[in-house]
Rosetta silent file (secondary structure, phi, psi, omega in degrees, C-alpha in Angstrom):
SEQUENCE: XXXXXXXXXXXXXXXXXXXXXXXXXXXXXXXXXXXXXXXXXXXXXXXXXXXXXXXXXXXXXXXXXXXXXXXXXXXXXXXXX
SCORE:     score description
SCORE:     0.000 S_00000001
   1 L     0.000  129.790  179.915   84.416   94.037   80.861 S_00000001
   2 L   -76.901  144.585  175.801   81.373   91.768   80.892 S_00000001
   3 L   -92.846  130.298  179.583   81.848   88.050   81.249 S_00000001
   4 L   -72.333  152.687  174.102   79.973   86.054   78.625 S_00000001
   5 L   -62.908  154.555  177.156   77.555   83.357   79.617 S_00000001
   6 L   -52.749  160.974 -174.122   78.951   79.852   79.398 S_00000001
   7 L   -53.329  -35.155 -179.085   79.047   78.311   75.909 S_00000001
   8 L   -85.754    9.045  177.476   75.696   76.541   76.392 S_00000001
   9 L    63.901   18.356  176.816   74.102   79.902   77.416 S_00000001
  10 L  -121.849  131.430  176.056   73.147   78.546   80.842 S_00000001
  11 L   -84.078  126.343  176.233   74.680   79.750   84.067 S_00000001
  12 L  -103.979  166.094  176.812   75.502   76.892   86.395 S_00000001
  13 H   -57.464  -42.706 -179.419   76.352   77.098   90.085 S_00000001
  14 H   -64.406  -41.506  179.706   79.954   76.310   89.234 S_00000001
  15 H   -64.973  -37.371  178.706   80.123   79.018   86.544 S_00000001
  16 H   -68.731  -44.839  177.471   78.748   81.610   88.963 S_00000001
  17 H   -58.571  -38.198 -177.587   81.226   80.579   91.681 S_00000001
  18 L   -65.237  -12.658  178.227   84.054   80.822   89.131 S_00000001
  19 L   -67.311  -22.638 -178.593   83.364   84.554   88.743 S_00000001
  20 L    98.419 -148.433 -173.856   85.183   85.164   92.015 S_00000001
  21 L   -79.901  -33.712 -175.619   84.190   87.638   94.695 S_00000001
  22 E  -143.065  163.374  174.912   82.456   90.219   92.531 S_00000001
  23 E  -144.060  174.137 -179.863   81.113   90.794   89.059 S_00000001
  24 E   -93.457  171.980 -176.124   79.840   93.694   86.999 S_00000001
  25 H   -63.774  -45.422  179.827   76.235   94.666   86.371 S_00000001
  26 H   -59.563  -38.099  179.122   75.913   93.214   82.823 S_00000001
  27 H   -69.016  -43.640  177.847   77.162   89.809   84.008 S_00000001
  28 H   -59.866  -40.816  178.892   74.877   89.832   87.057 S_00000001
  29 H   -65.724  -38.647  176.986   71.951   90.707   84.792 S_00000001
  30 H   -60.415  -43.168  178.731   72.833   87.866   82.438 S_00000001
  31 H   -62.217  -39.915 -178.322   72.759   85.447   85.383 S_00000001
  32 H   -79.621  -12.450  179.847   69.370   86.823   86.455 S_00000001
  33 L    78.570   27.802  177.574   67.989   86.663   82.913 S_00000001
  34 L  -123.027  162.340  178.750   67.266   90.384   82.628 S_00000001
  35 L   -74.763  155.042  178.564   68.676   93.056   80.348 S_00000001
  36 H   -62.082  -38.719 -179.436   71.503   95.251   81.578 S_00000001
  37 H   -64.654  -37.956  175.671   69.364   98.364   81.091 S_00000001
  38 H   -64.750  -41.798  179.666   66.643   96.862   83.301 S_00000001
  39 H   -62.153  -45.026  178.328   69.265   95.951   85.891 S_00000001
  40 H   -62.567  -39.005  177.945   70.730   99.455   85.970 S_00000001
  41 H   -64.115  -44.589  177.730   67.225  100.870   86.334 S_00000001
  42 H   -61.651  -42.164 -179.658   66.412   98.529   89.217 S_00000001
  43 H   -64.841  -39.959  179.966   69.705   99.393   90.923 S_00000001
  44 H   -62.877  -32.054  179.145   69.065  103.116   90.530 S_00000001
  45 L   -91.315    2.071 -178.793   65.716  102.661   92.289 S_00000001
  46 L    72.730   25.357 -175.534   67.222  100.429   94.985 S_00000001
  47 L  -116.298    8.516  177.720   65.203   97.450   93.706 S_00000001
  48 L   -64.280  140.205 -171.832   67.920   95.179   92.276 S_00000001
  49 L   -66.884  -11.571  175.017   67.385   91.738   93.844 S_00000001
  50 L  -132.212  167.105 -179.743   70.869   91.628   95.430 S_00000001
  51 L   -61.194  136.352  176.220   73.172   94.183   97.000 S_00000001
  52 E  -122.138  129.195  178.722   74.889   96.514   94.509 S_00000001
  53 E  -101.528  133.871  174.717   77.985   98.469   95.490 S_00000001
  54 E   -94.501  122.165  178.468   78.796  101.765   93.836 S_00000001
  55 E  -120.660  101.099 -171.870   82.530  102.141   93.278 S_00000001
  56 L    64.307 -124.223  177.513   83.081  105.547   91.740 S_00000001
  57 L  -103.596   14.672  177.742   80.690  105.554   88.810 S_00000001
  58 E  -100.498  152.882  173.592   80.721  101.737   88.482 S_00000001
  59 E  -110.708  127.869 -178.384   78.242   99.280   89.927 S_00000001
  60 E  -119.022  135.834 -178.549   79.727   96.104   91.391 S_00000001
  61 E  -114.200  118.320  175.567   77.680   93.069   92.379 S_00000001
  62 E   -65.052  129.635 -179.088   79.031   90.687   95.039 S_00000001
  63 H   -63.171  -32.246  179.081   78.799   87.112   93.747 S_00000001
  64 H   -56.422  -37.454  178.155   77.848   85.912   97.251 S_00000001
  65 H   -65.012  -39.873  177.507   74.552   87.772   96.902 S_00000001
  66 H   -65.711  -43.885  178.439   73.775   86.026   93.628 S_00000001
  67 H   -60.981  -44.587  179.264   74.616   82.640   95.129 S_00000001
  68 H   -62.354  -40.629 -179.211   72.413   83.346   98.157 S_00000001
  69 H   -57.765  -38.801 -178.970   69.539   84.488   95.929 S_00000001
  70 L   -93.457    2.390  179.047   69.531   81.129   94.173 S_00000001
  71 L    69.455   32.830 -179.058   70.187   79.113   97.334 S_00000001
  72 L   -99.522  134.059  175.401   73.584   77.949   96.094 S_00000001
  73 L   -61.145  142.159 -179.219   76.352   77.097   98.567 S_00000001
  74 L   -72.037  -25.303  177.938   79.256   79.503   98.267 S_00000001
  75 L  -106.535  144.533  177.713   81.749   76.651   98.330 S_00000001
  76 L   -60.103  130.481  178.449   81.770   73.789   95.862 S_00000001
  77 L   -62.796  145.319  178.697   80.290   70.727   97.566 S_00000001
  78 L   -68.100  143.004  178.139   82.810   68.011   98.370 S_00000001
  79 L   -71.724  143.892  177.902   82.736   65.036   96.059 S_00000001
  80 L   -88.121  129.705 -177.710   81.317   61.867   97.489 S_00000001
  81 L   -78.092    0.000    0.000   83.795   58.982   97.324 S_00000001
């Protein structure tokens, strides 16, 4: 099941972190701003911008790769007092 983009249609660092350890291809494509069909095509050619894992006939995208691609820390920064 694809996760919808946040209500304001913009993916934030926090929203991406909230996905957990992995996400599916349509959600990863939404974050990247590309169509799912383009994403599947890139993955099939080994050209998707982050690592894609094949689990049976599913494609799984580690969220850590998406965070790294955008230069986002994997952990929420500590609040400054």
